[in-house]
mmCIF file of the N, C-alpha and C atoms, coordinates in Angstrom:
data_MODEL
# 
_entry.id   MODEL 
# 
loop_
_atom_site.group_PDB 
_atom_site.id 
_atom_site.type_symbol 
_atom_site.label_atom_id 
_atom_site.label_alt_id 
_atom_site.label_comp_id 
_atom_site.label_asym_id 
_atom_site.label_entity_id 
_atom_site.label_seq_id 
_atom_site.pdbx_PDB_ins_code 
_atom_site.Cartn_x 
_atom_site.Cartn_y 
_atom_site.Cartn_z 
_atom_site.occupancy 
_atom_site.B_iso_or_equiv 
_atom_site.pdbx_formal_charge 
_atom_site.auth_seq_id 
_atom_site.auth_comp_id 
_atom_site.auth_asym_id 
_atom_site.auth_atom_id 
_atom_site.pdbx_PDB_model_num 
ATOM 1   N N  . UNK A 1 1  ? -39.483 -22.113 23.074  1.00 0.00 ? 1  UNK A N  1 
ATOM 2   C CA . UNK A 1 1  ? -38.898 -22.831 21.961  1.00 0.00 ? 1  UNK A CA 1 
ATOM 3   C C  . UNK A 1 1  ? -39.104 -22.062 20.653  1.00 0.00 ? 1  UNK A C  1 
ATOM 4   N N  . UNK A 1 2  ? -40.295 -21.509 20.471  1.00 0.00 ? 2  UNK A N  1 
ATOM 5   C CA . UNK A 1 2  ? -40.591 -20.764 19.255  1.00 0.00 ? 2  UNK A CA 1 
ATOM 6   C C  . UNK A 1 2  ? -39.712 -19.511 19.158  1.00 0.00 ? 2  UNK A C  1 
ATOM 7   N N  . UNK A 1 3  ? -39.477 -18.882 20.284  1.00 0.00 ? 3  UNK A N  1 
ATOM 8   C CA . UNK A 1 3  ? -38.631 -17.684 20.277  1.00 0.00 ? 3  UNK A CA 1 
ATOM 9   C C  . UNK A 1 3  ? -37.200 -18.050 19.876  1.00 0.00 ? 3  UNK A C  1 
ATOM 10  N N  . UNK A 1 4  ? -36.702 -19.183 20.356  1.00 0.00 ? 4  UNK A N  1 
ATOM 11  C CA . UNK A 1 4  ? -35.342 -19.627 20.014  1.00 0.00 ? 4  UNK A CA 1 
ATOM 12  C C  . UNK A 1 4  ? -35.220 -19.908 18.523  1.00 0.00 ? 4  UNK A C  1 
ATOM 13  N N  . UNK A 1 5  ? -36.206 -20.575 17.946  1.00 0.00 ? 5  UNK A N  1 
ATOM 14  C CA . UNK A 1 5  ? -36.191 -20.874 16.514  1.00 0.00 ? 5  UNK A CA 1 
ATOM 15  C C  . UNK A 1 5  ? -36.252 -19.575 15.715  1.00 0.00 ? 5  UNK A C  1 
ATOM 16  N N  . UNK A 1 6  ? -37.046 -18.620 16.172  1.00 0.00 ? 6  UNK A N  1 
ATOM 17  C CA . UNK A 1 6  ? -37.143 -17.336 15.477  1.00 0.00 ? 6  UNK A CA 1 
ATOM 18  C C  . UNK A 1 6  ? -35.805 -16.601 15.498  1.00 0.00 ? 6  UNK A C  1 
ATOM 19  N N  . UNK A 1 7  ? -35.118 -16.614 16.636  1.00 0.00 ? 7  UNK A N  1 
ATOM 20  C CA . UNK A 1 7  ? -33.820 -15.958 16.740  1.00 0.00 ? 7  UNK A CA 1 
ATOM 21  C C  . UNK A 1 7  ? -32.817 -16.609 15.810  1.00 0.00 ? 7  UNK A C  1 
ATOM 22  N N  . UNK A 1 8  ? -32.813 -17.939 15.738  1.00 0.00 ? 8  UNK A N  1 
ATOM 23  C CA . UNK A 1 8  ? -31.881 -18.651 14.876  1.00 0.00 ? 8  UNK A CA 1 
ATOM 24  C C  . UNK A 1 8  ? -32.167 -18.346 13.409  1.00 0.00 ? 8  UNK A C  1 
ATOM 25  N N  . UNK A 1 9  ? -33.434 -18.296 13.020  1.00 0.00 ? 9  UNK A N  1 
ATOM 26  C CA . UNK A 1 9  ? -33.795 -18.009 11.633  1.00 0.00 ? 9  UNK A CA 1 
ATOM 27  C C  . UNK A 1 9  ? -33.402 -16.584 11.254  1.00 0.00 ? 9  UNK A C  1 
ATOM 28  N N  . UNK A 1 10 ? -33.666 -15.630 12.114  1.00 0.00 ? 10 UNK A N  1 
ATOM 29  C CA . UNK A 1 10 ? -33.319 -14.232 11.839  1.00 0.00 ? 10 UNK A CA 1 
ATOM 30  C C  . UNK A 1 10 ? -31.802 -14.067 11.776  1.00 0.00 ? 10 UNK A C  1 
ATOM 31  N N  . UNK A 1 11 ? -31.076 -14.681 12.691  1.00 0.00 ? 11 UNK A N  1 
ATOM 32  C CA . UNK A 1 11 ? -29.614 -14.572 12.686  1.00 0.00 ? 11 UNK A CA 1 
ATOM 33  C C  . UNK A 1 11 ? -29.034 -15.234 11.442  1.00 0.00 ? 11 UNK A C  1 
ATOM 34  N N  . UNK A 1 12 ? -29.567 -16.360 11.035  1.00 0.00 ? 12 UNK A N  1 
ATOM 35  C CA . UNK A 1 12 ? -29.089 -17.025 9.825   1.00 0.00 ? 12 UNK A CA 1 
ATOM 36  C C  . UNK A 1 12 ? -29.363 -16.189 8.589   1.00 0.00 ? 12 UNK A C  1 
ATOM 37  N N  . UNK A 1 13 ? -30.530 -15.591 8.505   1.00 0.00 ? 13 UNK A N  1 
ATOM 38  C CA . UNK A 1 13 ? -30.851 -14.723 7.373   1.00 0.00 ? 13 UNK A CA 1 
ATOM 39  C C  . UNK A 1 13 ? -29.953 -13.499 7.331   1.00 0.00 ? 13 UNK A C  1 
ATOM 40  N N  . UNK A 1 14 ? -29.696 -12.914 8.492   1.00 0.00 ? 14 UNK A N  1 
ATOM 41  C CA . UNK A 1 14 ? -28.812 -11.742 8.547   1.00 0.00 ? 14 UNK A CA 1 
ATOM 42  C C  . UNK A 1 14 ? -27.392 -12.116 8.127   1.00 0.00 ? 14 UNK A C  1 
ATOM 43  N N  . UNK A 1 15 ? -26.960 -13.303 8.541   1.00 0.00 ? 15 UNK A N  1 
ATOM 44  C CA . UNK A 1 15 ? -25.619 -13.755 8.155   1.00 0.00 ? 15 UNK A CA 1 
ATOM 45  C C  . UNK A 1 15 ? -25.515 -13.910 6.646   1.00 0.00 ? 15 UNK A C  1 
ATOM 46  N N  . UNK A 1 16 ? -26.489 -14.527 6.023   1.00 0.00 ? 16 UNK A N  1 
ATOM 47  C CA . UNK A 1 16 ? -26.472 -14.695 4.571   1.00 0.00 ? 16 UNK A CA 1 
ATOM 48  C C  . UNK A 1 16 ? -26.557 -13.353 3.862   1.00 0.00 ? 16 UNK A C  1 
ATOM 49  N N  . UNK A 1 17 ? -27.354 -12.444 4.380   1.00 0.00 ? 17 UNK A N  1 
ATOM 50  C CA . UNK A 1 17 ? -27.514 -11.130 3.758   1.00 0.00 ? 17 UNK A CA 1 
ATOM 51  C C  . UNK A 1 17 ? -26.213 -10.330 3.843   1.00 0.00 ? 17 UNK A C  1 
ATOM 52  N N  . UNK A 1 18 ? -25.558 -10.362 5.005   1.00 0.00 ? 18 UNK A N  1 
ATOM 53  C CA . UNK A 1 18 ? -24.311 -9.610  5.166   1.00 0.00 ? 18 UNK A CA 1 
ATOM 54  C C  . UNK A 1 18 ? -23.162 -10.248 4.390   1.00 0.00 ? 18 UNK A C  1 
ATOM 55  N N  . UNK A 1 19 ? -23.167 -11.564 4.260   1.00 0.00 ? 19 UNK A N  1 
ATOM 56  C CA . UNK A 1 19 ? -22.106 -12.240 3.528   1.00 0.00 ? 19 UNK A CA 1 
ATOM 57  C C  . UNK A 1 19 ? -22.151 -11.889 2.047   1.00 0.00 ? 19 UNK A C  1 
ATOM 58  N N  . UNK A 1 20 ? -23.339 -11.710 1.504   1.00 0.00 ? 20 UNK A N  1 
ATOM 59  C CA . UNK A 1 20 ? -23.498 -11.420 0.088   1.00 0.00 ? 20 UNK A CA 1 
ATOM 60  C C  . UNK A 1 20 ? -23.460 -9.931  -0.222  1.00 0.00 ? 20 UNK A C  1 
ATOM 61  N N  . UNK A 1 21 ? -23.328 -9.088  0.790   1.00 0.00 ? 21 UNK A N  1 
ATOM 62  C CA . UNK A 1 21 ? -23.295 -7.648  0.527   1.00 0.00 ? 21 UNK A CA 1 
ATOM 63  C C  . UNK A 1 21 ? -21.975 -7.290  -0.156  1.00 0.00 ? 21 UNK A C  1 
ATOM 64  N N  . UNK A 1 22 ? -21.987 -6.287  -1.027  1.00 0.00 ? 22 UNK A N  1 
ATOM 65  C CA . UNK A 1 22 ? -20.759 -5.932  -1.756  1.00 0.00 ? 22 UNK A CA 1 
ATOM 66  C C  . UNK A 1 22 ? -19.707 -5.336  -0.826  1.00 0.00 ? 22 UNK A C  1 
ATOM 67  N N  . UNK A 1 23 ? -18.472 -5.501  -1.210  1.00 0.00 ? 23 UNK A N  1 
ATOM 68  C CA . UNK A 1 23 ? -17.351 -4.934  -0.465  1.00 0.00 ? 23 UNK A CA 1 
ATOM 69  C C  . UNK A 1 23 ? -17.328 -3.416  -0.672  1.00 0.00 ? 23 UNK A C  1 
ATOM 70  N N  . UNK A 1 24 ? -16.758 -2.679  0.261   1.00 0.00 ? 24 UNK A N  1 
ATOM 71  C CA . UNK A 1 24 ? -16.644 -1.232  0.049   1.00 0.00 ? 24 UNK A CA 1 
ATOM 72  C C  . UNK A 1 24 ? -15.717 -0.952  -1.129  1.00 0.00 ? 24 UNK A C  1 
ATOM 73  N N  . UNK A 1 25 ? -15.944 0.135   -1.843  1.00 0.00 ? 25 UNK A N  1 
ATOM 74  C CA . UNK A 1 25 ? -15.106 0.430   -3.009  1.00 0.00 ? 25 UNK A CA 1 
ATOM 75  C C  . UNK A 1 25 ? -13.661 0.703   -2.600  1.00 0.00 ? 25 UNK A C  1 
ATOM 76  N N  . UNK A 1 26 ? -12.757 0.261   -3.436  1.00 0.00 ? 26 UNK A N  1 
ATOM 77  C CA . UNK A 1 26 ? -11.331 0.466   -3.176  1.00 0.00 ? 26 UNK A CA 1 
ATOM 78  C C  . UNK A 1 26 ? -10.884 1.842   -3.620  1.00 0.00 ? 26 UNK A C  1 
ATOM 79  N N  . UNK A 1 27 ? -9.625  2.161   -3.379  1.00 0.00 ? 27 UNK A N  1 
ATOM 80  C CA . UNK A 1 27 ? -9.125  3.472   -3.804  1.00 0.00 ? 27 UNK A CA 1 
ATOM 81  C C  . UNK A 1 27 ? -9.058  3.561   -5.327  1.00 0.00 ? 27 UNK A C  1 
ATOM 82  N N  . UNK A 1 28 ? -9.256  4.739   -5.843  1.00 0.00 ? 28 UNK A N  1 
ATOM 83  C CA . UNK A 1 28 ? -9.225  4.959   -7.289  1.00 0.00 ? 28 UNK A CA 1 
ATOM 84  C C  . UNK A 1 28 ? -7.878  5.510   -7.695  1.00 0.00 ? 28 UNK A C  1 
ATOM 85  N N  . UNK A 1 29 ? -7.178  4.805   -8.555  1.00 0.00 ? 29 UNK A N  1 
ATOM 86  C CA . UNK A 1 29 ? -5.910  5.299   -9.091  1.00 0.00 ? 29 UNK A CA 1 
ATOM 87  C C  . UNK A 1 29 ? -4.826  5.374   -8.047  1.00 0.00 ? 29 UNK A C  1 
ATOM 88  N N  . UNK A 1 30 ? -3.822  6.137   -8.331  1.00 0.00 ? 30 UNK A N  1 
ATOM 89  C CA . UNK A 1 30 ? -2.691  6.300   -7.431  1.00 0.00 ? 30 UNK A CA 1 
ATOM 90  C C  . UNK A 1 30 ? -2.877  7.529   -6.556  1.00 0.00 ? 30 UNK A C  1 
ATOM 91  N N  . UNK A 1 31 ? -2.274  7.471   -5.417  1.00 0.00 ? 31 UNK A N  1 
ATOM 92  C CA . UNK A 1 31 ? -2.306  8.638   -4.541  1.00 0.00 ? 31 UNK A CA 1 
ATOM 93  C C  . UNK A 1 31 ? -1.301  9.667   -5.048  1.00 0.00 ? 31 UNK A C  1 
ATOM 94  N N  . UNK A 1 32 ? -1.603  10.913  -4.813  1.00 0.00 ? 32 UNK A N  1 
ATOM 95  C CA . UNK A 1 32 ? -0.701  11.980  -5.244  1.00 0.00 ? 32 UNK A CA 1 
ATOM 96  C C  . UNK A 1 32 ? 0.572   11.927  -4.412  1.00 0.00 ? 32 UNK A C  1 
ATOM 97  N N  . UNK A 1 33 ? 1.694   12.029  -5.063  1.00 0.00 ? 33 UNK A N  1 
ATOM 98  C CA . UNK A 1 33 ? 2.983   12.002  -4.377  1.00 0.00 ? 33 UNK A CA 1 
ATOM 99  C C  . UNK A 1 33 ? 3.646   13.364  -4.491  1.00 0.00 ? 33 UNK A C  1 
ATOM 100 N N  . UNK A 1 34 ? 4.486   13.652  -3.533  1.00 0.00 ? 34 UNK A N  1 
ATOM 101 C CA . UNK A 1 34 ? 5.209   14.922  -3.578  1.00 0.00 ? 34 UNK A CA 1 
ATOM 102 C C  . UNK A 1 34 ? 6.303   14.820  -4.636  1.00 0.00 ? 34 UNK A C  1 
ATOM 103 N N  . UNK A 1 35 ? 6.753   15.939  -5.154  1.00 0.00 ? 35 UNK A N  1 
ATOM 104 C CA . UNK A 1 35 ? 7.815   15.902  -6.163  1.00 0.00 ? 35 UNK A CA 1 
ATOM 105 C C  . UNK A 1 35 ? 9.107   15.327  -5.578  1.00 0.00 ? 35 UNK A C  1 
ATOM 106 N N  . UNK A 1 36 ? 9.932   14.760  -6.439  1.00 0.00 ? 36 UNK A N  1 
ATOM 107 C CA . UNK A 1 36 ? 11.202  14.182  -6.010  1.00 0.00 ? 36 UNK A CA 1 
ATOM 108 C C  . UNK A 1 36 ? 12.109  15.288  -5.480  1.00 0.00 ? 36 UNK A C  1 
ATOM 109 N N  . UNK A 1 37 ? 12.654  15.101  -4.284  1.00 0.00 ? 37 UNK A N  1 
ATOM 110 C CA . UNK A 1 37 ? 13.524  16.153  -3.737  1.00 0.00 ? 37 UNK A CA 1 
ATOM 111 C C  . UNK A 1 37 ? 14.823  16.238  -4.524  1.00 0.00 ? 37 UNK A C  1 
ATOM 112 N N  . UNK A 1 38 ? 15.428  17.401  -4.497  1.00 0.00 ? 38 UNK A N  1 
ATOM 113 C CA . UNK A 1 38 ? 16.707  17.582  -5.194  1.00 0.00 ? 38 UNK A CA 1 
ATOM 114 C C  . UNK A 1 38 ? 17.817  16.892  -4.400  1.00 0.00 ? 38 UNK A C  1 
ATOM 115 N N  . UNK A 1 39 ? 18.861  16.467  -5.085  1.00 0.00 ? 39 UNK A N  1 
ATOM 116 C CA . UNK A 1 39 ? 19.980  15.797  -4.431  1.00 0.00 ? 39 UNK A CA 1 
ATOM 117 C C  . UNK A 1 39 ? 20.831  16.808  -3.691  1.00 0.00 ? 39 UNK A C  1 
ATOM 118 N N  . UNK A 1 40 ? 21.385  16.417  -2.541  1.00 0.00 ? 40 UNK A N  1 
ATOM 119 C CA . UNK A 1 40 ? 22.228  17.351  -1.784  1.00 0.00 ? 40 UNK A CA 1 
ATOM 120 C C  . UNK A 1 40 ? 23.566  17.572  -2.478  1.00 0.00 ? 40 UNK A C  1 
ATOM 121 N N  . UNK A 1 41 ? 24.207  18.665  -2.116  1.00 0.00 ? 41 UNK A N  1 
ATOM 122 C CA . UNK A 1 41 ? 25.512  18.974  -2.709  1.00 0.00 ? 41 UNK A CA 1 
ATOM 123 C C  . UNK A 1 41 ? 26.529  17.918  -2.296  1.00 0.00 ? 41 UNK A C  1 
ATOM 124 N N  . UNK A 1 42 ? 27.426  17.576  -3.210  1.00 0.00 ? 42 UNK A N  1 
ATOM 125 C CA . UNK A 1 42 ? 28.481  16.618  -2.919  1.00 0.00 ? 42 UNK A CA 1 
ATOM 126 C C  . UNK A 1 42 ? 28.120  15.175  -3.216  1.00 0.00 ? 42 UNK A C  1 
ATOM 127 N N  . UNK A 1 43 ? 26.963  14.947  -3.774  1.00 0.00 ? 43 UNK A N  1 
ATOM 128 C CA . UNK A 1 43 ? 26.576  13.559  -4.029  1.00 0.00 ? 43 UNK A CA 1 
ATOM 129 C C  . UNK A 1 43 ? 27.404  12.930  -5.147  1.00 0.00 ? 43 UNK A C  1 
ATOM 130 N N  . UNK A 1 44 ? 27.879  13.734  -6.098  1.00 0.00 ? 44 UNK A N  1 
ATOM 131 C CA . UNK A 1 44 ? 28.674  13.163  -7.199  1.00 0.00 ? 44 UNK A CA 1 
ATOM 132 C C  . UNK A 1 44 ? 29.977  12.556  -6.677  1.00 0.00 ? 44 UNK A C  1 
ATOM 133 N N  . UNK A 1 45 ? 30.676  13.266  -5.801  1.00 0.00 ? 45 UNK A N  1 
ATOM 134 C CA . UNK A 1 45 ? 31.941  12.740  -5.282  1.00 0.00 ? 45 UNK A CA 1 
ATOM 135 C C  . UNK A 1 45 ? 31.719  11.570  -4.336  1.00 0.00 ? 45 UNK A C  1 
ATOM 136 N N  . UNK A 1 46 ? 30.622  11.584  -3.575  1.00 0.00 ? 46 UNK A N  1 
ATOM 137 C CA . UNK A 1 46 ? 30.347  10.493  -2.644  1.00 0.00 ? 46 UNK A CA 1 
ATOM 138 C C  . UNK A 1 46 ? 29.962  9.211   -3.380  1.00 0.00 ? 46 UNK A C  1 
ATOM 139 N N  . UNK A 1 47 ? 29.357  9.332   -4.544  1.00 0.00 ? 47 UNK A N  1 
ATOM 140 C CA . UNK A 1 47 ? 28.891  8.161   -5.287  1.00 0.00 ? 47 UNK A CA 1 
ATOM 141 C C  . UNK A 1 47 ? 29.791  7.812   -6.471  1.00 0.00 ? 47 UNK A C  1 
ATOM 142 N N  . UNK A 1 48 ? 30.960  8.437   -6.569  1.00 0.00 ? 48 UNK A N  1 
ATOM 143 C CA . UNK A 1 48 ? 31.827  8.206   -7.720  1.00 0.00 ? 48 UNK A CA 1 
ATOM 144 C C  . UNK A 1 48 ? 32.338  6.768   -7.779  1.00 0.00 ? 48 UNK A C  1 
ATOM 145 N N  . UNK A 1 49 ? 32.565  6.127   -6.637  1.00 0.00 ? 49 UNK A N  1 
ATOM 146 C CA . UNK A 1 49 ? 33.104  4.772   -6.613  1.00 0.00 ? 49 UNK A CA 1 
ATOM 147 C C  . UNK A 1 49 ? 32.054  3.681   -6.647  1.00 0.00 ? 49 UNK A C  1 
ATOM 148 N N  . UNK A 1 50 ? 30.790  4.031   -6.839  1.00 0.00 ? 50 UNK A N  1 
ATOM 149 C CA . UNK A 1 50 ? 29.721  3.020   -6.849  1.00 0.00 ? 50 UNK A CA 1 
ATOM 150 C C  . UNK A 1 50 ? 29.841  2.128   -8.083  1.00 0.00 ? 50 UNK A C  1 
ATOM 151 N N  . UNK A 1 51 ? 29.653  0.817   -7.892  1.00 0.00 ? 51 UNK A N  1 
ATOM 152 C CA . UNK A 1 51 ? 29.738  -0.129  -9.005  1.00 0.00 ? 51 UNK A CA 1 
ATOM 153 C C  . UNK A 1 51 ? 28.505  -0.005  -9.883  1.00 0.00 ? 51 UNK A C  1 
ATOM 154 N N  . UNK A 1 52 ? 28.712  -0.083  -11.165 1.00 0.00 ? 52 UNK A N  1 
ATOM 155 C CA . UNK A 1 52 ? 27.619  0.048   -12.130 1.00 0.00 ? 52 UNK A CA 1 
ATOM 156 C C  . UNK A 1 52 ? 27.187  -1.327  -12.610 1.00 0.00 ? 52 UNK A C  1 
ATOM 157 N N  . UNK A 1 53 ? 25.887  -1.458  -12.918 1.00 0.00 ? 53 UNK A N  1 
ATOM 158 C CA . UNK A 1 53 ? 25.392  -2.723  -13.460 1.00 0.00 ? 53 UNK A CA 1 
ATOM 159 C C  . UNK A 1 53 ? 25.501  -2.718  -14.985 1.00 0.00 ? 53 UNK A C  1 
ATOM 160 N N  . UNK A 1 54 ? 24.918  -3.701  -15.644 1.00 0.00 ? 54 UNK A N  1 
ATOM 161 C CA . UNK A 1 54 ? 24.994  -3.811  -17.097 1.00 0.00 ? 54 UNK A CA 1 
ATOM 162 C C  . UNK A 1 54 ? 24.319  -2.672  -17.833 1.00 0.00 ? 54 UNK A C  1 
ATOM 163 N N  . UNK A 1 55 ? 23.399  -1.977  -17.195 1.00 0.00 ? 55 UNK A N  1 
ATOM 164 C CA . UNK A 1 55 ? 22.696  -0.854  -17.822 1.00 0.00 ? 55 UNK A CA 1 
ATOM 165 C C  . UNK A 1 55 ? 23.345  0.489   -17.505 1.00 0.00 ? 55 UNK A C  1 
ATOM 166 N N  . UNK A 1 56 ? 24.435  0.461   -16.743 1.00 0.00 ? 56 UNK A N  1 
ATOM 167 C CA . UNK A 1 56 ? 25.113  1.702   -16.392 1.00 0.00 ? 56 UNK A CA 1 
ATOM 168 C C  . UNK A 1 56 ? 24.520  2.404   -15.188 1.00 0.00 ? 56 UNK A C  1 
ATOM 169 N N  . UNK A 1 57 ? 23.636  1.731   -14.461 1.00 0.00 ? 57 UNK A N  1 
ATOM 170 C CA . UNK A 1 57 ? 23.025  2.334   -13.286 1.00 0.00 ? 57 UNK A CA 1 
ATOM 171 C C  . UNK A 1 57 ? 23.767  1.889   -12.039 1.00 0.00 ? 57 UNK A C  1 
ATOM 172 N N  . UNK A 1 58 ? 23.796  2.759   -11.033 1.00 0.00 ? 58 UNK A N  1 
ATOM 173 C CA . UNK A 1 58 ? 24.473  2.462   -9.779  1.00 0.00 ? 58 UNK A CA 1 
ATOM 174 C C  . UNK A 1 58 ? 23.544  2.774   -8.615  1.00 0.00 ? 58 UNK A C  1 
ATOM 175 N N  . UNK A 1 59 ? 23.756  2.067   -7.507  1.00 0.00 ? 59 UNK A N  1 
ATOM 176 C CA . UNK A 1 59 ? 23.005  2.312   -6.293  1.00 0.00 ? 59 UNK A CA 1 
ATOM 177 C C  . UNK A 1 59 ? 23.950  2.946   -5.286  1.00 0.00 ? 59 UNK A C  1 
ATOM 178 N N  . UNK A 1 60 ? 23.606  4.127   -4.815  1.00 0.00 ? 60 UNK A N  1 
ATOM 179 C CA . UNK A 1 60 ? 24.473  4.870   -3.904  1.00 0.00 ? 60 UNK A CA 1 
ATOM 180 C C  . UNK A 1 60 ? 23.616  5.430   -2.766  1.00 0.00 ? 60 UNK A C  1 
ATOM 181 N N  . UNK A 1 61 ? 24.081  5.177   -1.538  1.00 0.00 ? 61 UNK A N  1 
ATOM 182 C CA . UNK A 1 61 ? 23.415  5.732   -0.362  1.00 0.00 ? 61 UNK A CA 1 
ATOM 183 C C  . UNK A 1 61 ? 24.191  6.954   0.101   1.00 0.00 ? 61 UNK A C  1 
ATOM 184 N N  . UNK A 1 62 ? 23.492  8.045   0.303   1.00 0.00 ? 62 UNK A N  1 
ATOM 185 C CA . UNK A 1 62 ? 24.126  9.308   0.686   1.00 0.00 ? 62 UNK A CA 1 
ATOM 186 C C  . UNK A 1 62 ? 23.342  9.857   1.863   1.00 0.00 ? 62 UNK A C  1 
ATOM 187 N N  . UNK A 1 63 ? 24.027  10.071  2.980   1.00 0.00 ? 63 UNK A N  1 
ATOM 188 C CA . UNK A 1 63 ? 23.349  10.537  4.183   1.00 0.00 ? 63 UNK A CA 1 
ATOM 189 C C  . UNK A 1 63 ? 23.845  11.927  4.559   1.00 0.00 ? 63 UNK A C  1 
ATOM 190 N N  . UNK A 1 64 ? 22.888  12.781  4.880   1.00 0.00 ? 64 UNK A N  1 
ATOM 191 C CA . UNK A 1 64 ? 23.234  14.123  5.360   1.00 0.00 ? 64 UNK A CA 1 
ATOM 192 C C  . UNK A 1 64 ? 22.630  14.320  6.733   1.00 0.00 ? 64 UNK A C  1 
ATOM 193 N N  . UNK A 1 65 ? 23.100  15.306  7.430   1.00 0.00 ? 65 UNK A N  1 
ATOM 194 C CA . UNK A 1 65 ? 22.566  15.574  8.771   1.00 0.00 ? 65 UNK A CA 1 
ATOM 195 C C  . UNK A 1 65 ? 21.769  16.843  8.787   1.00 0.00 ? 65 UNK A C  1 
# 
């Protein structure tokens, strides 16, 4: 019986100790990204008919092989 009580007390203490331990540190800042790739040839003609929004920006999908 004494051994069982000792196990319960130790496990409870370990649980409280681990619960209050600090979280691992998160990432710092942003990850480095590669430079923006250049647009392929012919994108102007493929995106010429794209509808523009109020700011003059358009969304155009261009696929190459």
